[in-house]
N, C-alpha and C positions, 0 to 999 in steps of 0.2 A: 486223142485219148491217152497217149503215152508221152513221148518227149516232145516238148514244144519246139516248133521251128519258128524262130523270131523273124519278124519282118525287118527289112533294112532300116537304118536310121532315117529320120525324117529329112527330106530335102528342104531347101530354103522356102519354097512356096508353101509346103505343108506347115513349116514352122510359123510362117506369117499368118496362116489361117488358124492354126491351133492356139497360138499365143498372140491375141490381138494387141495392137499398139496401145489401146486405151485401158488395158488391164495389166496390173502388176501382180506377178506370182508372189504369194506371201507364205504359204505353208503347203508342204507336200507330205502325204502319209501313204506309205506303200504297204499293202497287205500281200505277202508272198507265200505261195505254196512251196513247201520243201522240194528239193530236187529228187532225182531218181533214187529209189530205195529197193530193198529186197521185199518180197511179199510179207505181209504181217502174220501170216500163218503158213505152215508147210502144207502144200497141197500137190496132188497129182504125182506122187512118187510112183504110183502104178503106171504112169505114162513115161517114167524114166527121168523125171525132173529131180535133180539133186536137192536134198534138204538144205544143205549149207553151201553158200556161195562165197567165192574167194575174191570179192571185189572191194574190200574195206582196208586199204593200206593204212589208214589212220590208227588202227588198233595195234600196229607195230611200234608206234611212237607216242604213246600216252605220256603225259606229265601231270604229276599231282603235287600240290603243296603239302609238305609234311613238317611237323614241328620237331626240331632238334632240341631235346631237353638239355643237352650239354651246353649249348650256347643260348638257348631261349629264343632262337631265331627260326623262322620258316625257311626251308630250303625246297628245292625241286627234286622229286624222285622221277626219273624216267623209267618206263617199263613198257612191256608189250603184253597183250592179252591173247590167250588161247581159250577156245571154247571146249568145255567138257560136256558129254552127253551120256544118255543111257545106252548100255550095250544090250545084247540079246537077253541076258538074265539080270538086267538092272545093274550090272557092274559098270563102273565108270570107263568110258572110252573117249578119246579125243575126237572132236568133230573135224571132219576132213572135207575138202572141196571135191569137185568131180574128178580131178586128176591127182588126188592124194595130198592137196595143199593142207598145211597145218596152221600157217600164219596168214593174216589178212582175211580171216573168216568172219563174215558178217553175222550179226544177230538178226532175228526176225524184225522186219520193218526198219532196218538201219540204213542211213544215208550211205550210198556207195561212192566210190571214186568218181563215177560218172555224174552222180548227183552233186558232188562238190564242184566239178567242172562247170556244170550248167548254172549253178547258183552264183559262182564267181563271175561267169559270163553275164548274168543278169546285172550284177553290180557294175560291170564294165559298160553295159548298155545304158544304165542309169547315169553313169559318169559322162558318157558321150552326150546325153541330152542335157542334164542339169548343170554340168560343169563346163564342158567344151562348147556346146551350142548355145545355151541360154545364159551362162555366167551366173546362174542363180546360187550355186555353191562355189566355194573357193577352190582354186587349183591345189593348194596345199592346206592340210588341216593341222592346226596347233593342238586342239583338243576336241572332244566330242560333246561339249556342253550344250550345243545347239541341236543335238540329235536325240530323238526319242527312240530307243531300241528296246524291243520286247519280243519274247518268244513264249510259246506254250511249254509245259513241262516235258513234252515229248522230245527226246534228244535230237531227232532228225530236224526238228524245227529250229532249235538253237544252233545246230551245226550249219544249217542253211542260212540263217540270219548272219552268222559270223562270216561265212564265205561271201555273201552278198556285200557285206560291209567292206571287206578287204578288196573286193573287186571294184567297189566305188572309190575306195581310198587305199590303194596298194602301198607297200612300205615306202616307196620313193615319194609318195604324195602325203605322207604323214611326217610331222616334225620329229626330229631325233629324240625329243623329250616328250613325245606324245604319251599322256598318261592312260592307264587302262580305262576304256569306256565303261559307262554304267549300262548294264543290260537288265531289264526288269523281268522278273518271273513271278508267277503266282503258284500257290499250292493247287493241286488238282481240284480240291473241293470248292475253290473260288474262281476257277478258270472260265473265262467267257470269250477267249480268243478263238474258240471253236465251239460248235454245238455240243454241250457237255451233258449228254444223256446219262452218263454213269453217275453223275452227281445231282441230277435234276429229275426226280421221280415223275413229275407231271410231263416233262418233255419226253421222257422215255416212253410213257404211255401214249403220247401223241405219235411218236415215231413208230411204235409198234402198230398202231391203228392204220396209219398211212401205208406202212409196209404191207400189212395184211390186205389192205384194199388193192395194192399193186399186185399181190399174189393172186387174189381173186380175179383181177382184171386180166392178167397175162398168162397164168399157168396153163390154161387150156386153149391157147390160141395157136394159129398156124406158125406164128413167129417162134413160140417156144418149142413146137414140134421140130422146127428146123434146127434149133440149137441142140435138141436131143439127138438128132441124127449126127450132128457134128461131134458132140462131146460125150454122149451117153455111154459109150463103151469104156471111157476113162473114169467114170464116176465110181466112188467107193461101192463095194458090194452092199453095204448096209444102207446106202441111199443112192440107188441107181438112176434116179430121175433128175434131170436138170429142171430147176424151178426157182422162182424168186425166193422162196423160203426153204430151198433144199439145203443139203449139207454136202459140200459147201454151198453157201448162198450164191445166187447168180452174181451179185456184186463182188463176192469173193473170187469167183472164176475170172471176172474182169480184172480184178486186182492182180492175179497171177499172170494173166495174159500180158497186161501192161508192163509189169515188172520184168518179164522175160524179154519182151520186145526192146526194152531199154538197155539190155546188156548183151553179153557175148554168146557165141554159139554153143558153149558148154552148158548153158542153162536155158535151153529152149524146149518148148513143148512140141508135140507132133504138129505137122503143118495145118491140119484141119482147124486148130485153135485160132489160126490167123486168117481164116476165111473172111474177106471184107464184108460180105453181107451179114455174117454172124456177128462180127464186131460192131456193126452198125445197130443191129437189133439189141445186143446186150447193153450198149451204151444208152439207147433210147429207154429201155425198160428200167435200168438202174437209175437214170436221172429222174424218171417218174417216181420210183420208190423213195428216193432219198430227198428230193427237193420240191415235189409238188406241194407239200405242206406249207412252204413259205409263200407260194403264190396264192394260196386259198385261205389261210387261217392267220388272223392277227395274233392269236395266242401262240401259234407255232413260231411266228417271227419274234415275238416278245421273248420267249424262253430260249430260242435257238441262238439268235444273234442280236437281240435288242440291246443287251448290255454292252456288247462290243461297239455297235453303231452309236450308242449313247456316249461312249467314251470318245469315239472319233469326232462326233459333232461337238462334244464338250471342248476338245482341244482346239477346234476351229473357232468356236465362240470365244474361248480364252485368248486366242491370237487376235481376234477382232477387237476384243476388249482391252488388249495389252495387259493381261493379268497372268499370274503364274499358272493358271489353269490350262495354258497352251501345252503343257507337258513339262514345264520347268519344275513344277512341284514334285513330280515323280522322279525327275533326275536328281533332285536334292543337291544343288550346287553347294560348294563350300561357302561359309558365311561371308567371305570377302568377295564372292562372285555374285553380283546382283545385276538387276536389269538396267539397261541403258537409261540415262537421264539422271539429273542431279549428281553428275560425276560418278555414276555407277558404271561398272565396266563390263557387265555381261550382256549378252544378246538374247533375243527370244528364240524359242524352238522354231526351226525352219524345216526340219526334215525328220520323218519318222519311218522306221522299218520294223515291221512286225512279222516274225516267222510263224506261219500257221499252216493250214491244211486245205485240201480240196473242198472239204465240207464247209470251211470258213468262206472261201471265195464264192462258191455257188450259192451258199446260204445268204450272203450279203447281197449278191446281184439279184437273186430271186426275190428277196424281201423288198428290194427297191423296184421291182417290176422290170428288171433289165436283164433277165436270163431266158427270155422266151426263145425256144428253138435252139438253145445252146447245148453243146456237148459237155461231157464230164471234163473238168479243168485238167489239162495236161500237167505233168511235173513242171515245176518252176514257173507256173503261171503267176501273174500278179495283177492287182488292181491298184492304180494310182489315183488317189483322191486328192485333188488339187484345189486349193482355195486362192482366190484372186481378190485384189482390191481395185476398185474402179478409180482411175485417176493416174497421175504421173505423166511422164514425158510421152506424149502421143506420137512422137517421131521415131520411137524405138520399140522393137518387139519387147514383150513383157519381161523377159529374163535378162535383158542385156545390161541392166545396171549392175555394178560390181557388188559382190557379196560383202557383208560386213561381219561375217563370223569372226574374223580376226582383223582388226583395224591395221595391224602391222603388215599384212600381206599386200603384195601388189595387186592391182585390179586384173581381172581376166583380160585376155588379149582382145583388143577391140572395144573394151569397156571404158566408160568415162572415169577419170580419176577423181571427180568431185564426190562429195558425200552422197551416198545412195538414199533412196526414199525410205529404206528401213531405218536408217539412223534418225531421220527426222520423225518418222512415224512413232518411234519408241523413245523420243527425247523428252518425255515427261514421266512423272511418277505414275505407277499403276493406278488405274481408276479406283482401286480399293485401298490404296495407301499403304497397306501392310502385306507382308508375305505370309502365306500359309505355313504352318508348322507341321512337322511330321505327326501323323496320327489324327489330323483333322482334315476335312476335305478342302481342296483349293477354293478360293473365292470365285464368284462369278455366277452367271445365269445359264451356264451350259445345260444343267439338268432341270432347269425351271421350264415347265410346260409353256408352249408358245402363247396359248390363250391367257396365261397369267402374267405375261410380260407387260411392263408399263411402257408408255410411249417412248420415254428416253432410253429404255433398254432395247426396244425394237430398233431404235435409230442407230444403235451401234452395229446392227447387222445389215443395214440397208445398202451399204456400198460394197458388199462382199458377195462373191459368186463361187459356186462349187461346180467342178467338172470331174467326171469319172472317165478313166481310160482302162480298159481291160485288155491285157496283152497288146498294148499300144494302139488299140482301136477304141474310139470314143463310143460310149454308151449313153443313152438318154433315159432319164427317170420320167415315166409317163406324167406324173403330177406336175412336173416342171414345164410342161408344154402349155399350161393354162396362161392366159394373158396376165401379165404382171408378175409371173413366177420365174421369168428368165431374162437374160440379157436381150435387149431389143435386137431382133434379127437372128438370134442364135439360141435355139431351145436346149442345146447341150450345156449351156452355162446357167445353172439353176441359181436363183438368189439364195443366199445363205438362210434368209428368213424362211423361204418356202421349203428348202431342203430340211431344215431343222423341224419344221412343222410336220413334214411327212414322216421323219424318223421318230419324232416325239410320240406318235400314235402307238408305237410298239416298243418304247423303252420301258423296261420294268421299273416299278417303284421300289420293289424289294425282291430281288431275284430269288434269294434263298427261300423266302416265305412263299412266293408264288410257285416255286418248284415243289413245295410240299402240300399245296392246297389242291382240292378238287381232282385228286389223282384218278378217281374212278368216274369222273363226269364224262359225258359224251365228248368224243374227240373232234367231231366235225362241226363246223359252224352251221347255224340254222339258216343263215342267209349269206350271200356272197360277200367276201371281204378281200377284194382284189388288192394286190400289192402295188406299191409305188404311188399312192395318192394320200 
């Protein structure tokens, strides 16, 4: 529920099983929850919990680009931030930590020093797997042209993405001339990297309906009575009862519990908040409130994470097609940096990192039917969505061919020095002949519904497979178990065609329009709409 305890790196036997010799890893996309943070709202001051926490050293060393009018050049201004707050009579006072700290004070919901450590450590673990063990990524990075980096507009997601990236490629593993990487952001009104109920009226209505169902289901149960015995005396006088829809909401209580557990003794609640049975109950009820809709309603999946998964699948299909829809379009390389083939010197997108949230990860897994009996995603959880191509040197594990992100780099230790399969795979012009230009969608069939694909279009998908790992444990999509939908002998490797067909069912055709339609229509489906098929 709180800080993730990662498993040890895969051993050789596990690697051979997870990365079969007859499959070649082609594209990896990581969805990562941000690291540890402060609570998103101040709660339980009645229980002695400080409002402001002193765990954000980053605010002592901010840097901003500023324009110097005298020279016409941008320079860097270094500064530190202090928080100001309301005093007893609304006069301004400085926010202070539990021991009178003035500097390093966190805002609500801010990534803390601990969160920076764990997301950096996630990058280190990704490096261990994809660089050291598999040789899929190069030891040293010259530029980030083959990386798709994106974050939500919430600062803790961007900070976590950056920490993970430098854990994957610390300073000694980046070229001295390494240029600034491109990180993609969207405005809040168009953000689909998390379930965006603030900008999607229909999804907000669905969320409220499922939350109210959870309140009706759980508020008068023995489980809730147990939570009231634990927490009731610390609730606000204006809202003394613990409830799914109380003030604070039950999920808000869980948020504060988890945030305090992740940090030091100066920001802890009374011991009853950490009762193991109580924490188990609060997790079970909150998961039901927030994520049951993805299991039960196709519309919930569509408006919550359908756009995101449509983008994820679109990049996989673009990679299979050898088109700029693999993420190259979004990165927007310089005009002289083009795809391999015909003497062009750029390489395809190979690795993606997206900084997002707990609701993203659980929403994605639940929409794919892969979140049954799961708990709330801990801080720094991640989903690795890996795409493989069938074929290649069957005598080697999938990742052992050298990376071609930079042809000038030496191969990874133990790797062959001959040209890798990627170079040959992308040694022809894009199937579409021309590159997309800014302002127009990238070419390809990624958003084309499966039933509308022509035979030659389906053929581009038939030698590719998709596998999901959640916190380094393999998860299986139920619809992939059907005969013909997976790699022979292993249901965890879904064919790209089958995976796309499953996701296509809840990819929105026009998210903004669908968000504004049928706002007052019934929220619950009239017949079962199970996820993952």
